[in-house]
C-alpha positions in Angstrom: 138.9 139.2 153.9 137.6 140.9 157.1 135.1 138.1 157.6 137.8 135.4 157.3 140.0 137.3 159.7 137.2 137.6 162.2 136.4 133.8 161.9 140.1 133.0 162.6 140.1 135.2 165.7 136.9 133.6 167.0 138.2 130.0 166.5 141.6 130.9 168.1 140.1 133.1 170.8 140.9 136.7 171.7 140.6 139.1 174.7 139.9 142.7 175.6 142.5 144.2 177.9 143.3 147.5 179.6 146.9 148.7 180.0 147.7 151.1 182.8 150.9 152.8 183.8 153.4 155.5 182.8 155.0 153.4 180.0 151.8 152.3 178.2 153.1 153.7 175.0 156.4 151.7 175.4 154.2 148.6 176.0 152.5 149.2 172.6 155.8 149.7 170.8 157.2 146.4 172.2 154.1 144.6 171.2 154.6 145.9 167.6 158.3 145.0 167.7 157.5 141.4 168.8 154.7 141.1 166.2 151.9 140.7 168.7 148.6 141.5 166.9 146.7 144.4 168.6 143.6 146.1 167.2 140.7 148.3 168.4 143.0 150.5 170.3 141.1 153.2 172.4 142.7 155.8 174.6 141.2 156.2 178.1 142.2 158.4 181.0 145.8 157.2 182.0 145.2 153.9 180.1 144.6 152.2 176.8 142.0 149.5 175.9 142.6 147.1 173.1 142.0 143.6 171.7 144.7 140.9 171.2 144.7 137.3 170.3 144.8 134.6 173.0 148.2 133.6 171.7 149.5 137.1 171.8 148.1 137.6 175.4 150.2 134.7 176.6 153.4 136.4 175.3 153.0 139.8 176.9 154.2 138.8 180.4 157.9 139.8 179.7 156.8 143.1 178.2 154.7 143.9 181.3 157.6 143.3 183.6 159.9 145.3 181.4 157.6 148.3 181.1 156.3 148.2 184.7 152.7 148.4 183.4 149.5 146.8 184.7 147.3 144.7 182.3 143.7 144.0 183.3 141.7 141.4 181.5 138.2 142.9 180.7 136.5 140.2 178.5 137.1 136.9 176.8 135.8 136.0 173.3 136.0 132.9 171.0 135.7 129.2 170.9 138.4 128.2 173.5 136.7 130.1 176.2 133.2 128.8 175.2 134.4 125.2 175.3 136.1 125.8 178.7 132.9 127.3 180.2 130.9 124.3 179.0 133.5 121.5 179.7 131.2 119.8 182.2 128.1 120.0 180.0 128.3 116.7 178.1 124.8 116.8 176.8 125.2 120.2 175.4 128.4 119.2 173.6 126.8 116.1 172.3 123.8 118.2 171.0 126.1 120.7 169.4 128.0 117.9 167.6 124.8 116.2 166.6 123.4 119.5 165.2 126.6 120.1 163.2 126.5 116.5 161.9 122.8 116.9 160.9 123.4 120.2 159.1 126.3 118.6 157.3 124.1 115.6 156.4 121.1 117.7 155.3 123.3 119.9 153.2 123.8 117.0 150.8 120.0 116.9 150.0 117.5 119.0 148.1 114.7 120.2 150.4 112.9 122.7 148.2 112.0 122.9 144.4 111.4 126.5 143.3 109.9 127.5 139.9 110.3 130.9 138.2 108.6 132.2 135.1 105.7 129.7 134.9 102.3 131.2 134.3 100.3 128.5 132.4 101.7 125.5 134.2 101.2 125.6 138.0 103.9 124.5 140.4 101.7 121.5 141.5 101.5 120.3 137.9 105.2 120.6 137.4 106.0 119.0 140.7 103.8 116.0 139.8 105.6 115.6 136.5 109.1 115.8 138.2 107.9 113.1 140.6 107.3 110.8 137.7 111.0 111.3 136.9 112.0 110.6 140.5 112.8 114.2 141.2 111.3 115.3 144.6 112.3 117.2 147.8 114.4 115.0 150.0 116.6 113.4 147.4 120.4 113.6 147.4 122.1 116.3 145.3 124.4 113.8 143.7 121.4 112.1 142.1 120.1 115.2 140.4 121.0 115.7 136.7 120.1 119.3 135.8 120.7 118.7 132.1 118.3 115.7 132.1 115.7 117.7 134.0 115.8 120.4 131.3 115.5 117.9 128.5 112.5 116.1 130.2 110.6 119.4 130.7 111.2 120.5 127.2 110.1 117.2 125.8 106.9 117.0 127.9 105.7 120.6 127.4 105.9 121.9 123.8 104.9 125.5 124.8 107.9 125.8 127.1 110.7 127.3 124.9 113.5 127.7 127.5 114.4 125.9 130.7 117.3 126.3 133.2 117.9 124.1 136.2 120.5 124.8 138.9 121.2 123.9 142.6 121.4 126.8 145.0 122.2 125.5 148.5 119.5 123.0 149.3 117.1 124.3 146.7 116.6 123.1 143.1 115.9 126.2 141.1 114.1 125.8 137.8 113.6 128.8 135.5 111.0 128.6 132.7 110.1 130.7 129.7 106.8 129.9 128.1 105.6 130.6 124.6 103.3 133.6 125.1 101.4 133.1 121.8 100.5 129.5 122.7 99.5 130.7 126.2 97.1 133.2 124.8 95.6 130.7 122.4 95.1 128.0 125.0 93.9 130.3 127.8 90.3 129.5 128.9 89.4 133.1 128.2 90.8 133.0 124.6 89.6 135.6 122.1 86.3 135.1 120.2 88.3 135.1 116.9 90.3 132.0 118.0 87.2 130.3 119.2 85.6 130.8 115.8 88.7 129.5 114.0 88.7 126.3 116.2 85.1 125.8 115.5 85.5 126.2 111.8 88.1 123.4 111.7 85.7 120.9 113.2 82.9 121.3 110.7 82.5 119.6 107.4 85.5 119.7 105.0 83.1 120.2 102.1 82.7 123.8 102.9 81.6 126.2 105.7 79.6 129.4 105.8 79.9 132.2 108.3 76.5 133.1 109.8 75.5 135.8 112.2 75.5 134.8 115.9 73.4 137.8 116.9 71.3 140.6 115.5 73.2 143.8 114.7 74.4 146.4 112.3 77.7 145.6 110.5 80.5 148.2 111.2 83.5 146.5 109.6 84.2 143.5 107.4 87.3 141.9 106.1 86.8 138.8 103.9 89.8 136.5 103.3 88.1 133.4 101.7 84.5 132.9 100.6 81.8 135.1 99.0 80.4 137.9 101.1 76.6 138.3 101.0 76.4 141.5 103.2 78.2 144.8 103.4 79.1 147.4 106.0 76.0 149.2 107.2 73.7 146.2 106.6 71.3 145.1 109.4 71.6 141.3 109.9 69.7 138.8 112.0 70.9 135.9 114.0 71.4 132.8 111.7 71.7 134.9 108.5 74.5 133.8 106.1 77.2 136.6 106.0 79.9 134.9 104.0 79.3 131.7 102.0 81.9 129.0 101.3 80.2 128.1 98.0 81.8 129.7 95.0 80.1 129.6 91.6 81.9 128.2 88.6 80.9 130.0 85.3 81.4 129.2 81.7 82.0 131.6 78.9 78.3 132.4 78.7 78.3 133.3 82.4 76.2 130.3 83.2 76.7 128.4 86.4 78.2 125.0 85.6 79.2 124.0 89.1 80.3 125.0 92.6 83.5 125.0 94.5 83.4 124.7 98.3 85.9 126.2 100.7 86.2 127.3 104.3 84.8 130.8 104.6 87.1 133.1 106.6 86.3 136.7 107.6 86.4 139.2 110.4 83.0 140.8 110.8 82.2 143.2 113.5 78.7 144.6 114.3 77.0 146.8 116.8 74.8 144.6 119.0 72.7 144.9 122.1 72.6 142.7 125.2 70.2 142.8 128.1 71.9 142.9 131.5 70.3 142.0 134.8 71.8 141.3 138.2 69.7 140.8 141.4 70.9 140.4 145.0 69.0 140.2 148.2 69.4 143.0 150.7 69.4 140.6 153.7 72.5 138.6 154.5 74.1 136.8 157.5 76.7 139.1 159.1 79.6 137.5 161.0 80.2 138.9 164.5 83.5 137.9 165.9 84.2 137.4 169.6 87.7 138.7 170.4 87.7 136.6 173.6 87.0 133.3 171.9 90.1 132.8 169.8 92.9 130.3 169.8 96.4 130.4 168.5 98.4 127.3 167.8 102.0 127.0 166.9 103.0 123.8 165.2 106.1 122.1 163.8 106.1 119.4 161.1 108.9 117.4 159.4 108.2 115.5 156.1 109.8 112.1 156.0 109.4 110.5 152.6 105.7 110.4 151.7 104.7 110.8 155.4 104.7 114.0 157.5 105.2 114.1 161.2 103.7 117.1 163.0 103.4 118.3 166.6 101.6 121.3 168.1 104.1 123.2 170.2 101.8 125.7 171.8 98.1 125.8 172.2 95.3 123.3 172.0 93.2 122.4 168.9 90.2 121.4 171.0 87.4 123.9 171.3 83.6 124.1 171.7 82.9 126.8 169.1 79.7 126.2 167.1 81.0 128.3 164.2 84.6 129.3 163.5 87.2 130.3 160.9 90.7 129.0 160.6 93.7 130.9 159.2 97.1 129.2 158.7 100.5 130.6 157.8 103.5 128.4 157.3 107.2 128.8 156.6 110.1 126.6 155.9 113.2 126.8 158.1 116.3 128.0 156.2 119.8 129.0 157.0 121.1 131.9 155.0 119.5 132.5 151.6 119.3 129.1 149.9 120.0 126.5 152.6 116.5 125.1 153.2 115.9 122.5 155.9 113.2 119.8 155.9 111.4 121.5 158.8 108.3 123.6 158.6 106.7 125.7 161.3 103.5 127.7 161.3 100.7 129.3 163.2 97.0 128.4 163.2 94.6 131.1 164.2 91.0 130.0 165.1 88.3 132.6 165.9 84.7 132.0 166.8 81.8 134.0 165.4 78.0 134.2 165.4 75.7 135.1 162.6 73.1 137.8 162.6 70.6 138.6 159.8 71.3 142.1 158.6 70.2 144.3 155.7 72.6 146.0 153.3 72.3 149.8 153.2 71.3 151.4 149.9 74.8 152.6 149.4 76.3 149.1 150.1 74.1 147.3 147.6 74.8 150.0 145.0 78.6 149.4 145.5 78.1 145.6 145.3 76.1 145.8 142.1 78.5 148.3 140.6 81.4 146.0 141.4 79.6 143.0 139.8 79.0 145.1 136.6 82.6 146.2 136.5 83.8 142.5 136.7 81.2 141.6 134.0 82.5 144.4 131.7 86.1 143.3 132.2 85.2 139.7 131.2 83.6 141.0 128.0 86.7 143.0 127.2 88.9 140.0 127.7 86.8 138.2 125.1 87.3 141.1 122.6 83.9 142.6 123.1 83.8 146.4 123.3 81.1 148.2 125.3 80.2 151.4 123.5 77.5 152.4 126.0 74.9 151.3 128.5 71.7 152.4 130.2 71.9 150.1 133.2 70.1 151.5 136.3 70.1 150.3 139.9 66.7 149.9 141.6 66.5 149.2 145.3 63.4 148.2 147.3 62.9 146.8 150.8 64.1 143.2 150.0 65.9 143.2 146.7 68.3 145.3 144.7 68.4 145.0 140.9 70.8 146.3 138.2 69.0 146.2 134.9 69.4 147.7 131.5 70.8 147.3 127.9 74.5 147.1 126.9 75.5 148.5 123.5 78.3 146.4 122.2 80.6 146.0 119.2 81.8 142.5 118.7 82.5 139.8 116.2 79.2 138.1 115.2 80.3 135.2 113.1 80.0 131.4 113.7 80.7 128.6 111.4 78.0 126.4 109.7 78.0 123.8 107.0 77.5 125.0 103.5 74.5 123.8 101.7 75.4 121.5 98.8 73.7 122.4 95.6 73.3 120.2 92.5 73.3 121.5 88.9 70.5 120.1 86.7 71.8 119.3 83.3 69.3 119.0 80.2 71.0 116.7 77.6 69.6 116.4 74.0 68.3 112.9 73.1 70.1 112.2 69.7 67.9 109.1 69.1 64.9 111.3 68.2 65.0 112.4 64.5 62.8 112.9 61.3 62.5 110.9 58.1 63.4 112.4 54.7 
């Protein structure tokens, strides 16, 4: 309510006045009696300062004569005074009207598409899909069907379980909820167990075995289908069959009469070892930046359809640097929280550098190799491989630094392989052979 009242006063205009005289209080009483709006009243020495509307100020002349007070105009505010001051500035008035018209025109378009909640599908991928549905920045709001956008996304991406589309100002806001189980399975760093399951589905339907993918000592084993050939505590070698998909069929005499083939399925973990080695050179090219050889460019660009028009406002892109780095930061112009305009501005920072051959210190190479080992260990953990210990040591000489040693792991060691098909030899009695009586 206060904001609306303030806007009304600005459009109508108001003034700040000082009332002096012996009957200033009577002046205020008469203003109240005649319903002249007065606010911001402050008592000064032998005077009062206050604000009143331009309309009310024009009505106080009889009150001033009646109370024998003196009214001094201190300051003017609002649109009427602004227009009066700029009445001879036709270009300014035309620019203001044009700016207002452009803002009104641009408010009917979408200038930004914002996604929330997407992890697997990048914004670039989703934007490319929306473009195939003729949804892109720069299109009129009236042509956007949020309900249809939701349906299209749900139909295109099976792993997106919930979608919401709404228009906030000049922004199309799309909220997404992905299926986390599907995301984990289709992640490039999926678990070893899922990789084995996928591999098993591609082998022969006649039957599959699970064989050891590395040497180790079995620590745990859970068999779901198939016949286990090893037990916890056994030492196995790479390629050895752990669980066979061939199941014997026995008759009443416990004789093998045939085989049934199935897909062996089991979780088998074993203690294994891995040799680790990482080597880096102690010499490298160090960049030396010259603080006096830098350039800062400020640019403005406006996309128009599939084209983009840009202009450098400050600075020059030309330089004679032999080697340089460029950093760019860019923002989109917006009014308020959600009213985005099709105008982008940014800054380009260019700095020159030279290269000098330098040696890492012993402490620096140790930190680099330790960081490499930490990242390698994190990658193993993401694959479901646990590191139970290591004896990796760092050795530094004049030219090289080496991290080398053995990792002691606990991991799944199964991979799928085709089951060997066996044939049962049958010895049938020849009834044509007999004896004479």
